[in-house]
C-alpha positions in Angstrom: 0.0 0.0 0.0 1.1 3.5 -0.8 0.0 7.0 0.4 -2.7 8.6 -1.8 -1.2 11.4 -3.8 -3.7 12.5 -6.5 -4.5 16.2 -6.1 -7.9 17.8 -6.5 -8.0 19.8 -9.7 -10.4 22.3 -11.3 -12.9 21.5 -14.0 -10.7 23.4 -16.5 -7.7 21.3 -15.5 -9.8 18.1 -15.8 -10.6 19.1 -19.5 -6.9 19.7 -20.1 -6.1 16.3 -18.5 -8.5 14.5 -20.8 -7.2 16.3 -23.9 -3.6 15.4 -22.9 -4.7 11.7 -22.7 -6.0 11.9 -26.3 -9.7 12.5 -25.8 -11.2 14.8 -28.6 -13.3 17.6 -27.1 -15.0 19.7 -29.8 -16.7 22.1 -27.4 -14.8 22.7 -24.2 -17.4 25.0 -22.6 -20.1 22.3 -23.1 -17.7 19.7 -21.7 -17.1 21.9 -18.6 -20.8 22.1 -18.0 -21.1 18.3 -18.1 -18.2 17.9 -15.7 -19.7 20.5 -13.3 -23.0 18.6 -12.9 -22.0 15.0 -13.5 -18.4 14.9 -12.1 -15.2 13.5 -13.6 -15.3 10.5 -11.2 -18.8 9.4 -12.3 -18.0 9.8 -16.0 -14.7 8.0 -15.7 -16.5 4.6 -15.6 -17.9 5.4 -19.1 -14.5 6.4 -20.4 -13.0 3.0 -20.1 -14.4 1.5 -23.4 -12.7 4.4 -25.2 -9.3 4.0 -23.5 -6.4 1.8 -24.4 -6.7 -1.5 -22.4 -4.3 -2.0 -19.4 -2.7 1.4 -19.9 -1.7 3.0 -16.6 -1.7 6.4 -18.2 -5.4 6.0 -19.2 -4.7 7.0 -22.8 -7.7 7.2 -25.1 -7.9 5.3 -28.3 -7.5 7.1 -31.6 -10.5 9.3 -32.5 -12.3 8.8 -29.2 -14.6 11.8 -28.5 -16.0 13.3 -25.3 -19.5 13.2 -26.8 -19.3 9.4 -27.1 -18.6 9.2 -23.4 -21.5 11.5 -22.6 -23.8 9.4 -24.9 -22.9 6.2 -23.1 -23.6 7.9 -19.8 -27.0 9.2 -21.0 -27.9 5.7 -22.3 -27.1 4.2 -18.9 -29.1 6.9 -17.1 -32.2 6.3 -19.3 -31.7 2.5 -18.9 -31.8 2.8 -15.1 -35.2 4.6 -15.4 -36.7 1.9 -17.6 -35.3 -0.9 -15.4 -36.5 0.8 -12.2 -40.0 1.1 -13.7 -40.2 -2.7 -14.1 -38.6 -3.4 -10.7 -41.1 -1.1 -9.0 -44.1 -2.9 -10.6 -42.7 -6.3 -9.7 -41.9 -5.2 -6.1 -45.4 -3.9 -5.6 -46.8 -7.2 -7.0 -44.7 -9.3 -4.6 -45.7 -7.2 -1.6 -49.3 -7.7 -2.5 -49.1 -11.4 -3.1 -47.2 -12.1 0.2 -50.2 -10.7 2.1 -52.8 -12.2 -0.2 -51.4 -15.6 0.5 -50.2 -15.4 4.1 -53.1 -13.4 5.7 -56.0 -15.6 4.6 -54.0 -18.8 5.0 -53.4 -18.2 8.7 -56.6 -16.4 9.6 -58.2 -18.3 12.5 -61.6 -17.3 13.9 -60.5 -18.1 17.4 -57.4 -15.9 17.1 -58.5 -12.4 15.9 -54.9 -11.3 14.9 -53.7 -14.5 13.4 -54.3 -13.5 9.8 -53.9 -9.7 9.9 -50.7 -10.0 11.9 -49.4 -13.3 10.7 -45.8 -12.0 10.6 -45.8 -11.6 14.4 -45.8 -15.4 14.8 -42.2 -16.7 14.9 -43.5 -20.1 13.8 -44.3 -18.8 10.4 -40.5 -18.5 9.6 -37.7 -20.9 9.4 -35.0 -21.1 12.1 -32.5 -19.1 9.9 -34.7 -16.1 9.6 -33.9 -13.2 12.0 -37.5 -12.6 13.2 -36.5 -10.3 16.0 -34.8 -8.0 13.5 -38.0 -7.8 11.5 -40.0 -6.8 14.6 -37.2 -4.3 15.6 -37.3 -2.7 12.1 -41.0 -2.2 12.2 -41.0 -1.2 15.8 -38.4 1.5 15.2 -40.3 2.8 12.3 -43.5 3.1 14.3 -41.7 4.8 17.2 -40.2 7.4 14.9 -43.7 8.1 13.5 -45.2 8.3 17.0 -42.5 10.9 18.0 -43.0 12.8 14.8 -46.8 12.9 15.3 -46.5 14.1 18.9 -44.2 16.9 17.7 -46.7 17.9 15.1 -49.6 17.7 17.6 -47.6 20.1 19.9 -47.2 22.6 17.1 -50.9 22.4 16.3 -51.8 22.9 20.0 -49.6 26.0 20.2 -51.0 27.5 17.1 -53.7 30.2 17.1 -56.6 28.0 16.0 -59.9 27.1 17.7 -60.4 23.5 19.0 -62.4 22.4 16.0 -59.7 23.5 13.6 -57.0 21.8 15.7 -58.9 18.6 15.6 -59.1 18.7 11.8 -55.4 19.4 11.5 -54.5 16.6 13.9 -56.7 14.2 12.0 -55.0 15.1 8.7 -51.5 14.8 10.2 -52.1 11.3 11.7 -53.4 10.1 8.3 -50.3 11.1 6.4 -48.7 7.8 7.5 -50.4 4.5 8.5 -47.8 3.7 11.1 -48.6 6.8 13.1 -52.3 6.4 12.5 -52.3 2.9 13.8 -50.2 3.7 16.8 -52.5 6.6 17.6 -55.8 4.7 17.3 -55.2 1.0 18.2 -54.0 -0.5 21.5 -53.1 -3.9 20.3 -51.3 -5.6 18.7 -48.5 -3.1 19.1 -47.5 -3.3 15.4 -49.7 -2.6 12.4 -51.4 -5.3 10.3 -49.5 -7.2 7.6 -50.8 -5.1 4.6 -49.3 -2.0 6.2 -46.2 -3.6 7.7 -45.0 -5.2 4.5 -45.1 -1.8 2.8 -42.5 -0.5 5.3 -39.9 -3.1 4.4 -37.2 -2.5 1.8 -37.0 -4.8 -1.2 -34.0 -6.4 0.4 -35.9 -7.0 3.6 -38.9 -8.3 1.6 -36.6 -10.7 -0.2 -35.2 -12.1 3.1 -38.8 -12.4 4.5 -39.9 -14.4 1.4 -36.9 -16.7 1.6 -37.4 -17.0 5.4 -41.0 -18.3 5.2 -41.0 -21.7 6.9 -43.4 -23.7 4.7 -42.6 -24.5 1.1 -46.4 -24.4 0.5 -46.5 -20.7 1.3 -43.5 -19.8 -0.9 -44.9 -21.9 -3.7 -48.3 -20.3 -3.4 -46.8 -16.8 -3.7 -44.5 -17.9 -6.6 -47.3 -19.6 -8.5 -48.9 -16.2 -9.1 -45.8 -15.2 -11.0 -45.4 -18.6 -12.8 -42.0 -19.1 -11.3 -40.7 -21.9 -9.1 -40.3 -20.7 -5.5 -36.5 -21.2 -5.4 -36.1 -19.2 -8.6 -38.3 -16.4 -7.3 -36.2 -16.2 -4.1 -33.1 -15.9 -6.3 -34.7 -13.3 -8.6 -35.7 -11.1 -5.6 -32.1 -11.2 -4.4 -30.9 -10.1 -7.8 -33.5 -7.4 -8.2 -32.5 -6.0 -4.8 -29.0 -5.5 -6.1 -30.3 -3.9 -9.3 -32.7 -1.7 -7.5 -29.9 -0.4 -5.2 -27.8 0.4 -8.3 -30.7 2.3 -9.8 -31.5 4.2 -6.6 -27.9 5.2 -6.1 -27.4 6.1 -9.8 -24.8 3.5 -10.2 -23.8 2.1 -13.6 -25.8 -0.8 -15.1 -24.2 -0.9 -18.5 -21.2 -3.3 -18.3 -22.1 -4.3 -14.8 -21.3 -7.8 -13.7 -23.8 -9.2 -11.2 -22.1 -10.4 -7.9 -24.4 -13.5 -7.9 -26.1 -14.7 -11.1 -29.9 -15.3 -10.8 -31.1 -18.9 -11.0 -32.7 -19.3 -14.4 -35.4 -21.8 -15.5 -34.6 -24.7 -17.8 -37.1 -23.8 -20.6 -35.6 -23.1 -24.0 -36.2 -19.4 -23.7 -33.7 -19.3 -20.8 -30.9 -21.0 -22.7 -28.1 -18.8 -24.0 -24.3 -19.0 -24.4 -22.3 -19.5 -21.3 -19.8 -17.1 -22.6 -20.1 -14.7 -25.6 -17.8 -15.3 -28.5 -14.4 -13.6 -28.4 -14.9 -12.4 -24.8 -15.1 -13.4 -21.2 -18.7 -12.0 -20.9 -21.2 -14.3 -19.3 -24.8 -13.3 -20.2 -26.1 -15.0 -17.0 -24.0 -12.6 -14.9 -24.9 -9.5 -16.9 -27.9 -7.3 -17.3 -29.2 -9.5 -20.2 -30.4 -12.1 -17.7 -32.0 -9.4 -15.5 -33.9 -7.9 -18.5 -35.2 -11.4 -19.4 -36.5 -12.1 -16.0 -38.1 -8.6 -15.7 -39.7 -9.0 -19.2 -41.1 -12.4 -18.0 -42.4 -11.0 -14.7 -43.9 -7.9 -16.3 -46.1 -10.2 -18.3 -47.5 -11.6 -15.0 -47.9 -8.3 -13.1 -48.8 -6.0 -16.0 -49.8 -7.9 -19.1 -50.8 -4.8 -21.1 -47.5 -3.0 -20.4 -45.4 -1.8 -23.3 -42.3 -2.0 -21.1 -40.3 -4.0 -23.7 -41.2 -1.3 -26.3 -39.5 1.3 -24.1 -36.4 -0.8 -23.9 -36.2 -1.4 -27.6 -36.8 2.3 -28.3 -33.8 3.1 -26.0 -31.6 0.7 -27.9 -32.7 2.3 -31.2 -32.0 5.8 -29.8 -28.4 4.8 -28.9 -27.3 2.5 -31.8 -23.6 2.9 -31.1 -23.8 1.6 -27.5 -22.4 -1.9 -27.4 -25.0 -4.2 -26.0 -22.5 -7.1 -25.8 -21.1 -5.5 -22.7 -24.5 -6.2 -21.0 -24.4 -9.8 -22.1 -26.6 -9.5 -25.1 -25.9 -12.3 -27.7 -25.9 -11.5 -31.4 -29.3 -12.9 -32.0 -31.0 -11.2 -29.0 -33.6 -9.5 -31.2 -35.1 -12.9 -31.9 -35.7 -13.7 -28.3 -39.5 -14.2 -27.6 -39.4 -12.1 -24.4 -37.9 -9.1 -26.3 -40.4 -8.9 -29.1 -42.2 -5.5 -29.5 -45.7 -5.5 -28.0 -48.3 -4.6 -30.6 -51.7 -3.1 -29.6 
């Protein structure tokens, strides 16, 4: 290890640095504006395809232009928006189906909270699942909302309003969030019903909850709605959690290698080269596999969606972006999941 020695330099000096490395910049003022709002560091990930491989000086290939780097960045930004749209719809569908299965399954007339609060029962989960962490997460969320509501009630009480007006304002404030509404209106159970509690979990927490369900029958019943085997759905949720985090933090999707490849089904539509020709790119560990599983799931949660059309339109808008880096095989346009949806 060595001490860090790279100095912080101005945007103008960053432009000079790029030019000295061989990058063609036709409009330096425009390039400066990009670097001011995007940052050199963020753009550097999109410069690599235009640089000489394994060159410590980061020299650019002949005729490489700044506008190509920006176009690749713009493509990736728009790609994240399209991917996030599908992830959101799938996530909402999973949340709904978990409750649609678990609540009615465990509703017992002799136990009034058995269905609405099924998640409170430790026996619904396998021994590996951290049930106490789930309760702690939901409990902390509710406590935060209770404190926030008390503070807002205090402000209303100190305001110059008559009692009727104060009651109206308090009622509006408590209804802004169900956790605070539940805590302010119900004495037991302490935590809200499943249909509200599940909405408070992150996708990662939801993924762990699904995998942590004790009975195979429960996981299978949920997965059946999406026409996916339960072990595959668990794997896909894990993958989509990673993808969602990339999108939420504006991280690069293009040329991204997945830390863990999703488990794919054995049908012919899921069969593609292990490694793309003349490369070390594995489609199963790139965005290609994610796009296929999202296209498949979108047919289940939103059959009338034109999501694939949006994706194809993006590829057409940026024809120079190499899709191979995302794991797309040469014949990807013939894939049945990626056919344009016609009204």
